[in-house]
C-alpha positions as CSV (number, residue, x, y, z in Angstrom):
1,M,-53.5,-21.3,-51.1
2,R,-50.8,-19.4,-52.4
3,Y,-52.0,-16.3,-50.3
4,L,-52.3,-18.4,-47.2
5,F,-49.0,-19.8,-47.7
6,A,-47.4,-16.2,-48.0
7,L,-49.4,-15.2,-44.8
8,I,-47.9,-18.0,-43.0
9,L,-44.5,-16.9,-44.0
10,L,-45.1,-13.2,-42.9
11,L,-46.4,-14.3,-39.4
12,S,-43.4,-16.6,-38.9
13,D,-41.1,-13.7,-39.9
14,V,-42.8,-11.3,-37.4
15,G,-42.7,-14.0,-34.6
16,A,-38.8,-14.6,-35.5
17,G,-38.2,-10.9,-35.2
18,A,-40.1,-10.5,-31.7
19,A,-37.8,-13.2,-30.4
20,E,-34.5,-11.7,-31.7
21,T,-32.2,-10.0,-29.0
22,I,-31.2,-6.3,-29.3
23,K,-27.5,-6.0,-29.0
24,V,-26.6,-2.7,-26.9
25,D,-23.4,-1.5,-25.3
26,L,-25.1,-1.3,-21.7
27,E,-28.1,-2.5,-19.8
28,L,-28.7,-0.2,-17.1
29,V,-31.5,-0.4,-14.3
30,I,-31.4,3.0,-12.4
31,A,-32.9,2.3,-8.8
32,T,-33.9,5.3,-7.0
33,D,-34.8,5.3,-3.2
34,V,-38.6,6.4,-2.4
35,S,-38.6,5.2,1.3
36,R,-40.1,7.2,4.1
37,S,-37.2,9.3,4.5
38,I,-37.8,10.7,1.2
39,D,-40.1,13.7,0.8
40,E,-42.2,14.8,-2.3
41,E,-39.8,17.4,-3.2
42,E,-36.8,14.9,-3.0
43,A,-38.5,12.4,-4.9
44,R,-39.2,15.0,-7.8
45,L,-35.7,16.1,-7.8
46,Q,-34.5,12.3,-8.4
47,R,-37.0,12.1,-11.2
48,E,-35.9,15.3,-12.8
49,G,-32.3,14.7,-12.3
50,V,-32.3,11.5,-14.1
51,A,-34.5,13.1,-16.9
52,A,-32.2,16.1,-17.3
53,A,-29.2,13.8,-17.4
54,L,-30.5,11.9,-20.2
55,R,-31.3,15.1,-22.3
56,S,-27.7,16.1,-21.7
57,P,-25.6,16.2,-24.9
58,Y,-22.5,14.7,-23.1
59,V,-24.7,11.7,-22.3
60,L,-25.7,11.3,-25.8
61,A,-22.1,11.8,-26.8
62,A,-21.1,9.2,-24.6
63,I,-23.9,6.7,-26.1
64,R,-22.7,7.5,-29.6
65,S,-19.0,6.5,-28.5
66,G,-20.0,2.8,-27.9
67,Y,-19.5,-0.1,-30.2
68,N,-23.2,-0.4,-30.9
69,K,-24.1,3.2,-30.4
70,K,-27.1,2.2,-28.2
71,I,-27.8,1.4,-24.7
72,A,-30.9,-0.1,-22.9
73,I,-32.3,1.7,-19.7
74,A,-35.1,0.7,-17.0
75,Y,-36.0,2.8,-13.9
76,I,-37.5,1.6,-10.7
77,D,-38.5,3.1,-7.6
78,Y,-37.5,1.3,-4.6
79,S,-38.2,0.8,-0.9
80,S,-39.2,-2.7,0.1
81,S,-40.5,-5.6,-2.0
82,D,-44.1,-4.6,-1.4
83,Y,-43.8,-1.1,-2.6
84,N,-41.2,-1.5,-5.4
85,E,-42.4,-0.4,-8.8
86,I,-41.1,-0.3,-12.4
87,I,-41.6,3.4,-13.4
88,V,-40.4,3.1,-17.1
89,D,-39.5,-0.6,-18.3
90,W,-36.8,-1.3,-20.9
91,R,-36.1,1.1,-23.5
92,I,-33.6,1.6,-26.2
93,I,-31.8,4.8,-26.3
94,N,-29.6,5.6,-29.3
95,D,-30.4,9.4,-30.2
96,K,-31.9,12.4,-29.1
97,A,-35.5,11.6,-30.0
98,S,-35.2,8.2,-27.8
99,A,-33.7,9.9,-24.8
100,D,-36.2,12.6,-24.9
101,G,-38.9,9.8,-25.1
102,F,-37.7,8.1,-21.9
103,A,-37.2,11.3,-19.9
104,D,-40.7,12.5,-20.8
105,A,-42.1,9.2,-19.9
106,L,-40.2,9.4,-16.6
107,I,-41.5,12.8,-15.7
108,K,-45.2,12.1,-16.7
109,Q,-45.4,8.9,-14.3
110,P,-46.7,9.9,-10.7
111,L,-44.4,9.8,-7.7
112,T,-44.2,6.7,-5.6
113,F,-43.6,6.6,-2.0
114,G,-42.9,3.3,0.0
115,R,-41.8,2.0,3.5
116,R,-38.6,0.7,4.8
117,T,-35.3,0.8,3.0
118,S,-34.4,-2.6,1.2
119,I,-31.5,-1.9,-1.1
120,S,-31.4,-5.8,-1.3
121,D,-35.2,-5.9,-2.6
122,A,-34.1,-3.4,-5.3
123,L,-31.1,-5.2,-6.3
124,E,-33.0,-8.6,-6.7
125,L,-35.7,-7.0,-8.8
126,A,-33.0,-5.2,-11.0
127,A,-31.2,-8.3,-11.3
128,K,-34.3,-10.3,-12.6
129,M,-35.1,-7.5,-15.0
130,L,-31.6,-7.9,-16.5
131,R,-31.7,-11.6,-16.6
132,E,-35.4,-12.0,-18.3
133,N,-35.2,-9.1,-21.1
134,N,-34.6,-9.9,-24.6
135,I,-31.4,-7.5,-24.8
136,D,-27.8,-8.5,-25.1
137,G,-25.6,-6.0,-23.6
138,R,-21.8,-5.9,-23.5
139,R,-22.0,-4.8,-19.9
140,Q,-24.9,-5.2,-17.0
141,V,-25.1,-2.5,-14.7
142,I,-27.5,-1.6,-11.5
143,D,-27.2,1.9,-10.6
144,V,-28.7,2.4,-6.8
145,A,-29.2,5.8,-5.4
146,G,-30.3,6.3,-1.9
147,D,-30.1,8.5,1.5
148,G,-29.7,5.5,3.8
149,P,-28.7,1.9,4.7
150,N,-30.6,-1.3,4.0
151,N,-32.9,-1.8,7.1
152,H,-35.4,-4.6,5.7
153,G,-35.3,-7.7,3.9
154,R,-32.0,-9.7,3.3
155,L,-28.6,-8.5,4.4
156,V,-27.5,-6.4,1.4
157,N,-24.0,-7.6,1.1
158,E,-25.5,-11.1,0.7
159,V,-27.6,-10.1,-2.3
160,R,-24.9,-7.9,-3.7
161,N,-22.4,-11.1,-3.9
162,E,-25.2,-13.2,-5.4
163,V,-25.7,-10.4,-8.0
164,L,-22.0,-10.0,-8.7
165,K,-21.6,-13.7,-9.6
166,M,-24.2,-13.1,-12.4
167,G,-21.7,-10.8,-14.0
168,I,-23.6,-7.7,-13.3
169,T,-21.9,-4.5,-11.7
170,I,-23.3,-2.4,-9.2
171,N,-22.6,1.2,-9.0
172,G,-23.7,3.6,-6.3
173,L,-24.9,7.2,-5.7
174,P,-25.2,7.7,-1.9
175,I,-27.2,10.9,-1.1
176,I,-26.0,13.0,2.0
177,N,-29.5,13.8,3.3
178,N,-29.8,16.5,6.1
179,N,-33.4,16.2,6.1
180,F,-34.0,15.6,10.1
181,G,-37.5,14.2,9.5
182,F,-38.8,10.6,9.9
183,G,-35.6,9.2,7.9
184,S,-33.2,11.1,10.5
185,R,-33.5,7.8,12.5
186,F,-31.5,6.0,9.9
187,H,-29.1,8.8,9.3
188,L,-25.6,7.5,8.5
189,P,-23.0,10.2,8.3
190,D,-20.7,7.9,6.4
191,L,-23.1,6.5,4.0
192,D,-20.4,6.8,1.2
193,K,-18.3,4.1,3.1
194,Y,-21.3,2.0,3.7
195,Y,-22.2,1.8,0.0
196,R,-18.5,1.2,-0.8
197,G,-18.2,-1.6,1.5
198,C,-21.7,-3.3,1.3
199,V,-23.6,-2.3,-1.9
200,I,-21.3,-1.6,-5.0
201,G,-19.2,-4.3,-6.6
202,G,-18.1,-5.7,-10.0
203,P,-15.7,-4.8,-12.7
204,A,-14.8,-1.2,-12.5
205,A,-17.5,-0.4,-10.0
206,F,-17.7,3.1,-8.6
207,L,-19.8,5.4,-6.6
208,I,-20.3,9.2,-6.9
209,I,-21.8,11.2,-3.8
210,A,-24.5,13.5,-4.1
211,K,-24.1,16.3,-1.4
212,D,-27.9,16.6,-1.0
213,F,-30.8,16.1,-3.1
214,K,-30.3,19.4,-4.9
215,D,-26.8,18.1,-6.1
216,F,-28.4,14.7,-7.4
217,A,-28.9,16.1,-11.1
218,R,-25.2,17.0,-11.2
219,A,-24.1,13.6,-9.7
220,I,-26.5,11.5,-11.9
221,R,-25.4,13.1,-15.0
222,R,-21.7,12.6,-14.2
223,K,-22.3,9.0,-13.1
224,L,-24.4,8.3,-16.6
225,I,-21.7,9.4,-18.7
226,F,-18.9,7.3,-16.8
227,E,-21.3,4.3,-16.7
228,I,-22.0,4.6,-20.5
229,A,-18.3,5.3,-21.5
230,Q,-16.9,3.3,-18.8
231,T,-14.2,5.9,-18.2
232,P,-14.2,7.0,-14.6
233,R,-11.1,8.9,-14.3
234,T,-11.5,11.9,-11.7
235,P,-10.1,11.6,-8.0
236,K,-13.5,12.4,-6.8
237,V,-14.9,9.2,-8.2
238,H,-14.5,6.4,-5.8
239,L,-13.3,3.8,-8.4
240,I,-12.8,0.1,-7.5
241,R,-11.3,-2.2,-10.0
242,V,-12.3,-5.9,-9.5
243,A,-11.1,-8.5,-12.2
244,A,-13.9,-9.9,-13.9
245,N,-14.6,-13.8,-13.6
246,N,-11.8,-14.1,-10.8
247,S,-12.9,-16.9,-8.3
248,T,-10.3,-15.9,-5.9
249,A,-11.2,-12.2,-5.8
250,K,-13.2,-11.0,-2.5
251,P,-16.8,-10.3,-3.0
252,G,-17.7,-6.6,-3.6
253,T,-14.8,-4.2,-3.6
254,G,-12.6,-5.8,-0.9
255,F,-13.2,-2.4,1.3
256,I,-14.4,-3.4,4.7
257,Y,-17.0,-1.1,6.3
258,Q,-16.2,-1.3,9.9
259,K,-19.7,-0.7,11.4
260,G,-20.9,-3.8,9.7
261,C,-23.1,-4.2,6.7
262,D,-26.2,-4.9,9.1
263,I,-25.7,-1.4,10.3
264,G,-29.4,-0.4,9.3
265,E,-30.9,-3.6,10.8
266,Q,-28.9,-2.5,14.1
267,M,-30.5,0.9,13.9
268,R,-33.8,-0.7,13.2
269,L,-33.4,-2.9,16.3
270,R,-32.4,0.1,18.5
271,I,-35.5,2.2,17.3
272,W,-37.8,-0.6,18.2
273,S,-36.2,-1.2,21.7
274,D,-36.5,2.6,22.4
275,D,-40.0,2.9,21.4
276,P,-42.4,2.8,24.4
């Protein structure tokens, strides 16, 4: 009987430990575009860029500078809801070994490819992941990278505004893609302005531009350092400061994208009307 009682206590301790939340400085979902405008090389460059960034000693130094000295990261590939995939689920990064483990897991996963571009679907999936984990982050951030505007699903600015009300910050990494294949039909030369006006938002939201996919590794490394340490300072970083919990503040950044946040949907309708 004494052994049975001890076993019950042991099992209850295990159960209690499993339910405990993990305190971190940052909960970060990295969402990378795998729509039809992305070819195999470009998809690989995104994966390798994030993996290389996590191995960077500067990223590790940023993690160690935090109050809890650890962060939580998850990685998703997005195009539209039927094709979105969680490539690496939540992992705690607090040292070189855990960072290397995430990077290794990311590289080992097969590349995925989808159809259409729905940043709004990606935001909904990422927000769900942030709400339903057992992690307690001092900040929650969704990091969206892509080479084109939203053209499927709900309007991106509407979903963006809903996500911001949850206290989640959305940062952006627009990729200026000069690949004139299938995706050129949705090419937006001022994609950075679109991201600024329609995608990003929240306290200290910012975006960093990748000049092309080969520039992605540099951009994501720099971006991760800023996100983890929350110290964007250089003039090349488009930083938008929005007061937290300010109900009178405009949604997003307050920047108005003149072509309209439905520009991708407008492009899609024109393409359909032009097709024979």
